[in-house]
Phi, psi and omega in degrees: 000328176293316177299325177287315185268340176088177186238017182289103180293321177303307178311308184283336172292320174296316181295312185291326179296312182277318184286328182300316179298314186299314187290325176294321182292319181296314186296319178301310186299319181287325183295313180293330174297320180292317179305303183307321179294327177296313174308300185294322183295335176294342182272350176132172185288320186288322174302322173296321184290320178300312177293327183289326179293313182291324174297339173296322178290324178305320182291317181299314179297319174303307181302322180296309182286330171300323175298312183304313186295321184290319182295318178293328185292331179305324182279316182304313184294315185284332172286332168299315181292335180267000176067041182245086187278334188293323184283340177300310179305318182296317188285318182296319176295323175287327174300305180303316183300312185292315180300317181292322179297314181292321177297328182292326186285313169314314184293323173297315179296319184293328181281329186269335187230048182289325179301310186295324178288329183284331182284354183280327188264334184215144173252005177288117188304324184280330174295315180300313178297307180299313177308311181302318177297315182299311186289324184298327177279322178305318186305330183298325192282354186303310185295320176301315188288324177306304184293318179301316183286334171298317174295322175302305178305312181299323175299311179306316191291338182254016172088359181255081190263357184285316191299310180298326180298312187284334173283315183290320178300327178287314178292318182293326177292315174304319180300316179295319181297309175301325175296323182296311182298311184276332168302305181270344181081089172242157175051042170086359181269125178304140176301126181253351179062219186296333178296330184292326173303314181292320185292328182285320175302318179296309183302314181298323183289324180294312172306319180299316175298317183299313180297319181288325171304310182294317181294319181292321180300317181277320187252335178232062181302338176300334181256009184298152180281123181217126178300322178304323177290318176304314177298334183282351182290118186277161179299324175303310180298315185290321177297312176302313185298309180293334178290326176280321190291314190302316175294324179299315178303308181299307171325300179294325184288320172302311178294318186292317176298323179294314180297323175297318177295319169314313179294338180285317181299309186292326175300319181291340172292310174178167181288330182291317175302315175303314177300318177300321179288314183299313180299319179297305180310315181295320183285314182300326182298325177302324179273354179250019178293321182294325169296326170293321169296324177291323185288321177297321178286319185296321177305304178305309180299315182293318178296318181300311189288320183286322183291335185268000177072024180262080183287329177290326183286328183287334170295321174296321179298306187304315182284334176294324180299315184299309182308313190293322188293319185297304176304311182291326174299323173287324178291318187280330177296320174292323175292323179302308182303313185289325191262354184308313181300319179295319182289317186293332181297346182285336182278129180272074178229170182305155176299328178300312188300314179295316183303310182295322180287333172294322173294324170300318174296326179294327180286324173295329179298318183293324183270359186296326171300325177283321175302313177307309179305310191299316188297310182287327183283318186278312183282328179261286189296305180299322179287314179302325173290355177082021178255055183291320186302311177295326172304316183290325180291316181296311188295311186288320182294315184292326185284314192266346173255349177240288185306304188296316180298318186288333174304307183283323172301314182286319181289312188257333178263310178283337183058041182278162171287158192302323177300327172290325178288322176296322182297317176301318181293333180291348171303332179302320186296316177301310177294323174307310183302316184297321182299306189300306185299321174295326174295316179294322178305326185286341186060010174282358181277347184276103188229124175268103179280346179250012183303310192267007175270000000 
C-alpha cells in the first residue's frame, strides 16, 4: 500500500489539512440531508417526492452559483500561490456580485412559477401542490446561500477550510432542528409539513450569512465585500475570469440539467421508482463525501502549485490523487454495500421502495471507485489546473450523448425497471474516467492562468 500511495509527507499533510474539513462539512450536510428525508418521508411517499422534485430546481440553482464560485476560485488559488493578494480581493468581490445577481434571478422564477417547474418533473397533482409550496419558500434562500457559499469557496481557496466547515455545520444543525420543529409542530408552533422544511432552510441560510459576514470582516479582511474592490476590477481581469468561468458554468449546468432529466425519466417509471432513486442518492452522498473533500483539496493544491510555477510537482500531485481515489473508492464501496440495508430501513416508506433502494445502492457500491476518480479528476485536478474547458467537454459529452439517451431509452422505450435503467446510465461514468485519465497523461491540462496578470 505504501508503494502504491507513495511517501510524500508534504503532499499528505496539505491534503489532510484541506480535505478533512471539507469532508466533514460534506458528511454533516449529507447526514442531515438523510435526516431531513426521513422526517419528510414520514409524511408519505408524495411528500417525499414533492420535496425531492423541488430540490431538483434548488440543485440547478446551487450548481449555477457554485460554478461561478468554482470558476473564480481557480484564480483565487493561483493568485494565492503567486502571493498576489490584491487581485484576490477583486476576484472575490466580482465572484459574489455575479453569483448573487444570478441567484436573485433564479429565486424570482422559483417564487413566481413554482407549479410550472414542479410539473416538469412529476404529473401527480398532490406532488405538484406540495412541491410548489415548498419551492416558493425555498427560493427566497437562494441569494443568502449564494453569498455564503462564495465566502466558503474563497476561504478554501486560500487554504482556510476549517472556518467554513464550522460555520456551515452550525447552520446545517440549526436547519435540522428547525425542520423538526416546523414540520411536525413542536413547542407550540403549528405543524407546517413540507413548508416547514423549506422555512427551516430559509432561516438557517440567513443565520449562516450573518455569521460569515462577521467572521470574514474580523478575521479575513482580504475577502471582505467592498464596492471599492469591485471598481478596481480591470477589463483584462474581468475578461480572463469570465473566460474561465463560462466553461465551468456550462459544465455544472449541463450536469445539473442532466441530473434533472434523469429524474424526469425515473419519475415517468413510477413515484416509487423516483423515491427509491432519491433515497439512494441521499445515502450514496454520505459515502462520497471523501471524494468531494479530495476534489476541493486537489483544486486548491493544484492551483497553489501552478501559481507558484512548480509544474513538475503538480504532475506528481495529480497521479497521487488518482491512486488515492481508486483505493478509497474500493474501501467506501465495500462499506456502502455492507451498510445499505440498515440505512435504508430508517426510511418510513413502502417495502417496494426499500427493496429497490437496496438494489440501487449495491450497484452504486460497485461503480464507486470510478465515480470517486471522476469527481476528483474533473472537478478538482483539471479545474484547479486551469483546464476548465476540457472538463466541460468531457462531462457534457458523456452525460448528454450516453447517460441521458440511455435513461429515456430504458424508461420510456424498453420500459425497464428502474434498477436496469440506472445500470444503463452508469456506462457514462466508465467513458468519463477514460477521458479524464487520458487528459492527465497528456499534461495539456496544466495552465497558469495568472502568470501574465
